[in-house]
Each structure stands twice: as structure tokens, then as C-alpha cells.
C-alpha positions as CSV (number, residue, x, y, z in Angstrom):
1,X,154.6,-94.4,-271.5
2,X,157.7,-93.3,-273.5
3,X,159.6,-91.2,-270.9
4,X,163.2,-91.9,-271.9
5,X,164.8,-90.3,-268.9
6,X,164.8,-87.6,-266.3
7,X,168.2,-87.0,-264.8
8,X,169.6,-84.6,-262.2
9,X,172.3,-82.3,-263.7
10,X,172.9,-80.9,-260.2
11,X,170.9,-80.5,-257.0
12,X,169.0,-77.6,-258.5
13,X,168.5,-78.7,-262.1
14,X,166.8,-81.6,-264.0
15,X,166.7,-82.6,-267.6
16,X,164.2,-84.8,-269.3
17,X,163.6,-86.6,-272.6
18,X,160.3,-87.9,-273.9
19,X,159.8,-90.1,-277.0
20,X,156.8,-88.8,-278.9
21,X,154.8,-92.0,-279.7
22,X,151.3,-91.4,-278.3
23,X,148.4,-90.0,-280.2
24,X,147.1,-86.5,-279.4
25,X,144.2,-87.9,-277.5
26,X,146.4,-89.8,-275.1
27,X,148.8,-86.9,-274.5
28,X,145.8,-84.7,-273.7
29,X,144.8,-87.2,-271.0
30,X,148.3,-87.1,-269.5
31,X,148.2,-83.4,-268.9
32,X,147.3,-82.2,-265.4
33,X,143.7,-81.3,-265.0
34,X,144.6,-77.6,-264.2
35,X,146.1,-77.1,-267.7
36,X,144.0,-75.2,-270.2
37,X,144.0,-77.7,-273.1
38,X,142.5,-75.2,-275.5
39,X,146.0,-73.8,-276.1
40,X,146.7,-76.8,-278.4
41,X,144.0,-75.6,-280.8
42,X,146.4,-72.8,-281.8
43,X,149.2,-75.2,-282.7
44,X,149.6,-76.3,-286.3
45,X,148.1,-79.8,-286.8
46,X,151.5,-81.3,-287.8
47,X,153.1,-80.2,-284.6
48,X,150.4,-80.9,-282.0
49,X,151.8,-84.2,-280.8
50,X,155.3,-82.9,-280.2
51,X,153.9,-79.7,-278.6
52,X,151.8,-81.8,-276.2
53,X,154.6,-84.3,-275.5
54,X,156.9,-81.4,-274.4
55,X,154.2,-80.1,-272.0
56,X,153.5,-83.6,-270.6
57,X,157.2,-83.9,-270.0
58,X,157.5,-80.5,-268.3
59,X,154.7,-81.2,-265.9
60,X,156.0,-84.7,-265.1
61,X,159.4,-83.1,-264.3
62,X,157.8,-80.3,-262.2
63,X,156.6,-82.9,-259.7
64,X,160.3,-83.1,-258.5
65,X,160.2,-79.4,-257.6
66,X,156.7,-78.7,-256.3
67,X,153.3,-80.1,-255.7
68,X,151.6,-76.8,-256.5
69,X,149.6,-76.5,-259.7
70,X,152.2,-74.3,-261.5
71,X,150.8,-73.3,-265.0
72,X,153.2,-73.0,-267.9
73,X,153.0,-69.6,-269.7
74,X,155.1,-67.7,-272.2
75,X,156.3,-64.1,-271.9
76,X,156.4,-61.4,-274.5
77,X,159.6,-62.8,-276.0
78,X,158.2,-66.4,-276.2
79,X,160.2,-67.6,-273.2
80,X,158.3,-70.2,-271.1
81,X,157.8,-69.6,-267.4
82,X,155.7,-71.0,-264.6
83,X,153.0,-68.7,-263.3
84,X,153.5,-67.8,-259.6
85,X,156.5,-70.1,-259.3
86,X,160.3,-69.1,-259.3
87,X,161.5,-72.0,-261.5
88,X,163.4,-71.5,-264.7
89,X,162.4,-73.7,-267.7
90,X,163.3,-74.3,-271.3
91,X,161.6,-76.6,-273.8
92,X,162.4,-78.1,-277.3
93,X,160.8,-80.7,-279.5
94,X,161.2,-82.5,-282.8
95,X,158.6,-84.8,-284.4
96,X,160.2,-87.7,-282.5
97,X,161.6,-86.4,-279.2
98,X,160.8,-83.7,-276.7
99,X,163.3,-82.2,-274.3
100,X,163.0,-80.0,-271.2
101,X,165.2,-78.5,-268.5
102,X,164.0,-77.1,-265.2
103,X,166.0,-75.3,-262.5
104,X,165.1,-73.7,-259.2
105,X,168.3,-71.6,-259.3
106,X,169.8,-71.1,-262.8
107,X,168.5,-69.6,-266.0
108,X,168.5,-72.5,-268.6
109,X,168.3,-73.2,-272.3
110,X,167.8,-76.4,-274.2
111,X,167.4,-77.5,-277.9
112,X,167.0,-80.8,-279.7
113,X,167.4,-81.1,-283.4
114,X,166.9,-84.0,-285.8
115,X,170.2,-84.6,-287.7
116,X,169.6,-83.5,-291.4
117,X,171.0,-81.6,-294.3
118,X,168.9,-78.6,-293.5
119,X,171.6,-77.0,-291.2
120,X,174.2,-77.4,-294.0
121,X,172.0,-75.6,-296.5
122,X,171.6,-72.5,-294.2
123,X,175.0,-72.6,-292.6
124,X,176.1,-69.2,-294.1
125,X,173.2,-67.6,-292.2
126,X,174.3,-68.7,-288.7
127,X,178.0,-69.7,-288.8
128,X,181.0,-67.3,-288.6
129,X,184.0,-68.0,-290.8
130,X,185.8,-69.4,-287.8
131,X,182.9,-71.7,-287.0
132,X,182.8,-73.0,-290.5
133,X,186.4,-74.2,-290.0
134,X,185.3,-76.1,-286.9
135,X,182.3,-77.6,-288.5
136,X,184.1,-78.4,-291.8
137,X,180.8,-78.9,-293.7
138,X,180.1,-82.0,-291.5
139,X,176.3,-82.6,-291.1
140,X,176.4,-83.6,-287.4
141,X,178.8,-80.8,-286.5
142,X,176.8,-78.2,-288.3
143,X,173.6,-79.4,-286.6
144,X,175.4,-79.3,-283.3
145,X,176.4,-75.6,-283.8
146,X,172.9,-74.7,-285.0
147,X,171.4,-76.4,-281.9
148,X,173.9,-74.9,-279.5
149,X,173.1,-71.4,-280.9
150,X,169.4,-72.1,-280.4
151,X,170.1,-73.0,-276.8
152,X,172.1,-69.8,-276.2
153,X,169.3,-67.8,-277.8
154,X,166.8,-69.3,-275.5
155,X,169.0,-68.7,-272.5
156,X,169.5,-65.1,-273.4
157,X,165.8,-64.9,-273.9
158,X,165.7,-61.5,-275.7
159,X,165.1,-60.8,-279.3
160,X,167.3,-58.9,-281.9
161,X,170.2,-61.4,-281.8
162,X,172.0,-62.2,-285.0
163,X,173.1,-65.9,-284.7
164,X,176.2,-65.3,-286.9
165,X,177.5,-62.2,-285.1
166,X,176.1,-62.3,-281.5
167,X,176.3,-66.0,-280.6
168,X,179.8,-67.4,-280.7
169,X,180.9,-71.0,-280.3
170,X,184.3,-72.7,-280.0
171,X,185.5,-76.2,-279.3
172,X,186.3,-77.0,-275.7
173,X,188.9,-79.3,-274.2
174,X,186.2,-80.9,-272.1
175,X,184.3,-83.8,-273.7
176,X,180.8,-83.0,-275.1
177,X,181.1,-79.3,-274.3
178,X,181.3,-76.2,-276.5
179,X,182.5,-72.8,-275.2
180,X,179.8,-70.3,-275.9
181,X,179.5,-66.5,-275.8
182,X,176.7,-64.1,-276.1
183,X,178.2,-60.9,-277.5
184,X,176.2,-57.7,-278.0
185,X,176.9,-53.9,-277.6
186,X,175.9,-54.2,-274.0
187,X,176.9,-57.7,-273.0
188,X,179.7,-60.2,-273.3
189,X,179.0,-63.3,-271.3
190,X,180.6,-66.8,-271.4
191,X,178.7,-70.1,-271.2
192,X,179.4,-73.8,-271.4
193,X,177.0,-75.6,-273.8
194,X,176.7,-79.3,-273.1
195,X,175.7,-81.7,-275.9
196,X,175.0,-85.3,-276.7
197,X,173.8,-87.4,-279.6
198,X,170.8,-89.7,-279.3
199,X,168.4,-91.4,-281.7
200,X,169.7,-89.5,-284.7
201,X,169.3,-86.2,-282.8
202,X,171.6,-83.7,-281.2
203,X,170.7,-82.4,-277.8
204,X,172.2,-79.2,-276.4
205,X,171.7,-77.5,-273.1
206,X,173.2,-74.8,-271.0
207,X,172.9,-73.4,-267.4
208,X,173.8,-69.8,-266.5
209,X,176.0,-71.0,-263.7
210,X,179.3,-69.2,-264.7
211,X,180.4,-65.8,-263.4
212,X,180.0,-63.0,-266.0
């Protein structure tokens, strides 16, 4: 069973990584019996395995927080949540890896991206001029900034954000951390976006554990 890791980030928060190797049929069998498996029928065929792997991972991680059958749902903005449970959750997946983060105290965001040229091709759409200096047209750095902005977007969990203008990133003195900011007409809030590279992917995650 390709569970790569579940690690405690702090006493309230866990992060997990799953390698997506199993066929769809096996992943379906790994889901808890209380889960409505018909949801997968609405997922594009090409993405069914990664979608299922992310759900299997989430429910495996949830066992560390509760024994209750907490069902994963999505709100009107597409943010996942557990029905009738107070836990915060964020999910991401690529064709090869699934990632999830759960906390019983903090709002969370997570993203995992396969390193590729795609981020470079669309960099003008999500990087500010200052951020272009930091990324220097480097593939890994540009993918990192794309992933970090996806993580901030999920953490903010409301629509109508412009990645280039409302999500701001800067290098940080701390290793494997970016300084992030969500900046809108009604909000200016700082975050620390953690990152790491693994299996030709970049993983970013963030907890809303800083004072506004």
C-alpha cells in the first residue's frame, strides 16, 4: 500500500503523501464503507485514480483525529470540509502523488505540482514583476511559486482572487519557506508557505497560525 508518509507538523496538524499506484478498483475498496463511491462517476476518467487516492489518504489520516464516520464534502467555493466535524482539510493531487493536510485548530492549504515547463509558459499570468526576478525563469522556482499561490488560494478559500495581484510571495530567510500575503481591498494578511521537493514534484503547504 503506497502510503509514503504521514507526519505531524504540530500537535494539531498532520500532513500526508500517497503514491498513486493502485488501479481504480483497489482504491475504491480502500475507501471507508460510509463513503458514497458514486461521486467518482462525475470525475473525468483520466483523473479518477488520483482523485480516489487523495480521498483514501484523507480518510486514513482522519483516523488520527476521530473514530466517527466523518464524510468529506465540498462547499459552494469548492473547499473540502468534513460533515459534522470541526476539522480543517485541504487536498491536492497529481497523476503520481496525492497530498493532504488536516488540522483540528488551523485553517490549512496544500498543493502538489509535477515539475514541468507548463508554469513557465503561463508565468505572465500569475507572477508579478518582482516575483519574476526571484524565479529568474527557472522551471523549479516558477513551479514553486505557482504551487505556493495555489496553496494560498485554497487557504483563503474564496473566489475572485487574481493570482498576479492578490497573492504575493517573497523569499524568506528560513530554509524551505516563502513569505506569503493575501492582499485584497478588504484584507492584508501574512502567511508562511512551507515547501519541499520530492519525486520530481514540488509540495507546498500553509497553516493559518500567524496573527493578522
